C-alpha positions in Angstrom: 0.0 0.0 0.0 2.8 2.4 0.9 4.6 1.6 -2.3 1.5 2.3 -4.3 1.1 5.7 -2.6 4.7 6.6 -3.3 4.3 5.6 -6.9 1.2 7.7 -7.2 2.9 10.7 -5.7 5.9 10.4 -8.0 3.5 10.1 -11.0 1.6 13.2 -9.9 4.9 15.2 -9.5 6.0 14.0 -12.9 2.7 15.1 -14.5 2.9 18.5 -12.8 6.4 19.0 -14.2 5.4 18.0 -17.7 2.4 20.3 -17.5 4.6 23.2 -16.4 7.0 22.5 -19.2 4.2 22.4 -21.8 2.7 25.6 -20.6 6.1 27.3 -20.7 6.8 26.1 -24.2 3.3 27.1 -25.4 3.7 30.5 -23.8 7.0 31.1 -25.5 5.6 29.9 -28.8 2.6 32.1 -28.6 4.8 35.1 -27.6 7.0 34.5 -30.6 4.1 33.9 -33.0 2.2 37.0 -31.9 5.3 39.0 -31.9 6.1 38.1 -35.5 2.5 38.9 -36.6 3.1 42.6 -35.9 4.7 44.5 -38.8 5.4 48.0 -40.0 2.7 49.6 -42.1 3.5 49.3 -45.8 1.1 51.2 -48.1 1.2 53.0 -51.4 -1.3 55.9 -50.8 -1.8 58.9 -48.5 -3.7 58.1 -45.3 -6.5 60.2 -44.0 -5.7 62.1 -40.9 -6.6 59.9 -37.9 -5.9 62.0 -34.8 -9.1 62.1 -32.7 -9.6 63.5 -29.2 -12.2 64.5 -26.7 -12.2 68.2 -25.7 -11.5 69.4 -22.2 -14.3 71.9 -22.5 -17.6 71.5 -24.4 -18.0 73.9 -27.4 -21.3 75.6 -26.5 -21.3 77.6 -29.8 -21.1 74.5 -32.1 -24.2 73.5 -34.0 -24.1 70.1 -32.3 -24.5 66.6 -33.5 -20.8 66.1 -34.4 -19.0 62.8 -33.9 -17.4 62.4 -30.5 -14.2 60.7 -29.4 -13.5 58.8 -26.1 -9.9 59.9 -26.2 -10.0 62.2 -23.2 -7.1 64.4 -22.1 -4.9 63.3 -19.3 -3.3 65.3 -16.5 0.5 66.0 -16.5 0.4 65.5 -12.8 0.0 61.7 -13.4 2.6 59.1 -14.3 3.6 60.5 -17.6 6.5 63.0 -17.3 7.4 65.4 -20.1 10.7 67.4 -20.4 9.2 69.6 -23.1 7.9 73.1 -22.3 5.1 75.3 -23.8 2.8 73.7 -26.4 4.4 70.6 -27.9 3.8 67.7 -30.2 6.1 64.7 -29.5 6.6 61.4 -31.2 7.9 58.8 -28.6 10.1 56.2 -30.3 11.4 54.8 -27.0 8.7 52.2 -27.0 6.9 50.3 -29.8 3.2 49.8 -29.4 0.6 48.4 -31.7 -2.1 49.7 -34.0 -5.2 47.6 -34.6 -3.4 44.8 -32.9 -1.6 44.2 -36.2 0.9 47.0 -37.0 3.9 48.4 -35.1 3.3 52.0 -33.9 4.5 54.9 -31.8 2.8 57.1 -29.3 2.2 60.7 -30.3 1.6 63.3 -27.6 0.1 66.8 -27.8 0.7 68.6 -24.5 -0.1 72.0 -23.1 2.4 73.5 -20.7 1.5 77.1 -21.4 -0.5 79.4 -19.1 -3.5 79.5 -21.5 -6.2 77.0 -22.8 -5.3 75.7 -26.2 -8.1 76.3 -28.8 -8.2 74.0 -31.9 -10.5 73.4 -34.8 -12.1 70.0 -35.0 -14.1 68.0 -37.5 -16.1 65.3 -35.8 -13.4 65.3 -33.1 -10.6 64.9 -35.7 -7.8 67.4 -35.1 -5.9 69.2 -37.9 -2.9 67.0 -37.5 -1.1 65.2 -40.4 2.2 63.5 -41.0 4.9 64.9 -43.3 8.2 63.6 -44.7 11.3 65.4 -46.0 11.8 64.7 -49.7 13.7 66.6 -52.4 14.6 69.3 -49.9 11.1 70.1 -48.7 8.4 68.7 -46.4 5.6 66.9 -48.1 2.3 65.6 -46.6 1.7 61.8 -46.5 -1.7 62.3 -44.9 -4.6 64.5 -45.7 -7.8 65.8 -44.1 -11.1 65.0 -45.8 -13.8 67.7 -46.1 -17.2 67.2 -44.5 -20.3 68.3 -46.3 -22.2 68.7 -43.1 -21.8 71.9 -41.1 -22.6 70.1 -37.9 -19.2 68.3 -38.2 -17.2 71.4 -37.4 -16.6 72.6 -33.8 -13.8 73.8 -31.6 -11.8 71.7 -29.2 -9.9 72.8 -26.0 -6.9 71.4 -24.1 -6.5 72.9 -20.6 -3.2 73.9 -19.0 -1.0 70.9 -17.9 -3.1 68.4 -19.9 -2.1 66.2 -22.8 -3.7 63.9 -25.4 -2.1 60.6 -26.3 -2.5 59.1 -29.8 -1.2 56.0 -31.6 0.4 56.5 -35.0 1.7 53.9 -37.4 5.4 53.0 -38.0 5.7 53.2 -41.7 8.0 51.1 -44.0 9.0 51.5 -47.6 11.9 51.8 -50.1 12.4 55.6 -49.6 14.4 56.4 -46.4 13.6 59.8 -45.0 12.6 61.9 -42.0 9.0 62.1 -40.6 7.3 64.7 -38.4 3.7 65.6 -37.4 2.2 69.0 -38.1 -0.6 70.6 -36.0 -2.5 73.6 -37.3 -3.8 75.9 -34.6 -7.1 77.7 -34.7 -5.3 80.9 -35.7 -3.6 79.1 -38.6 -0.1 78.9 -36.9 1.6 75.6 -36.9 3.3 73.4 -34.3 5.7 70.7 -35.4 6.8 67.5 -33.7 10.3 66.2 -33.4 11.7 64.5 -36.5 12.3 60.7 -36.6 13.8 58.3 -39.1 11.3 56.4 -41.3 10.8 54.8 -44.7 7.9 55.2 -47.1 6.5 54.3 -50.5 6.7 57.2 -53.1 2.9 57.1 -53.6 2.3 58.1 -50.0 3.2 61.6 -51.1 0.9 61.9 -54.1 -2.1 59.5 -54.0 -5.0 59.8 -51.7 -6.5 56.8 -49.9 -9.6 57.1 -52.1 -12.0 56.0 -49.4 -15.6 55.7 -50.4 -18.4 57.2 -48.3 -19.9 54.7 -45.9 -23.5 55.2 -46.8 -25.7 58.3 -47.3 -25.1 59.4 -43.7 -21.3 59.7 -44.2 -20.6 63.4 -45.0 -17.0 63.0 -45.9 -15.7 63.1 -49.4 -12.0 62.8 -50.5 
């Protein structure tokens, strides 16, 4: 009887070890597999601007009915620390994140360290922010902003002092090696530019729109 108990105990321990080994191997395999599934974004057209945010303050003068974003501003008194001063746009390349759980991406920050509330124009919560690349000695847009045929789409957006928005932007890949930055147009038509980073793109990203079709009769946007 005692020998039977010992054998059973040994068997159970062995099975536990085998289970742990299998779980570990499976975890490593899944990690590698999912890690390899992420890739840089390779496209041959200009993307629509895709920087959306939720305003710190409601626009009481807007016509109403515009599309809203859940991307609320965050306080700079939290965990995120910025060395920048004033109003800034920053691409953070220190950490790779993911876009649509498929593409490699960076975080883009828009922060307000000034002593006044930032006022921006919005279109269904889309900010006037696009990506640009340096090519043939000048900056060229690789993103564009579509126009809405509905007046209700347009409104103003606000970012309070010591607040910031966080966005996810794609990590591009192509045959042309160059520099990339993001450009923000303020409500008074002045511009704010981000830091410049190394990138690579396809040549058509500078000339050919995405050619997105309207998503039904209720979609007011036309390229």
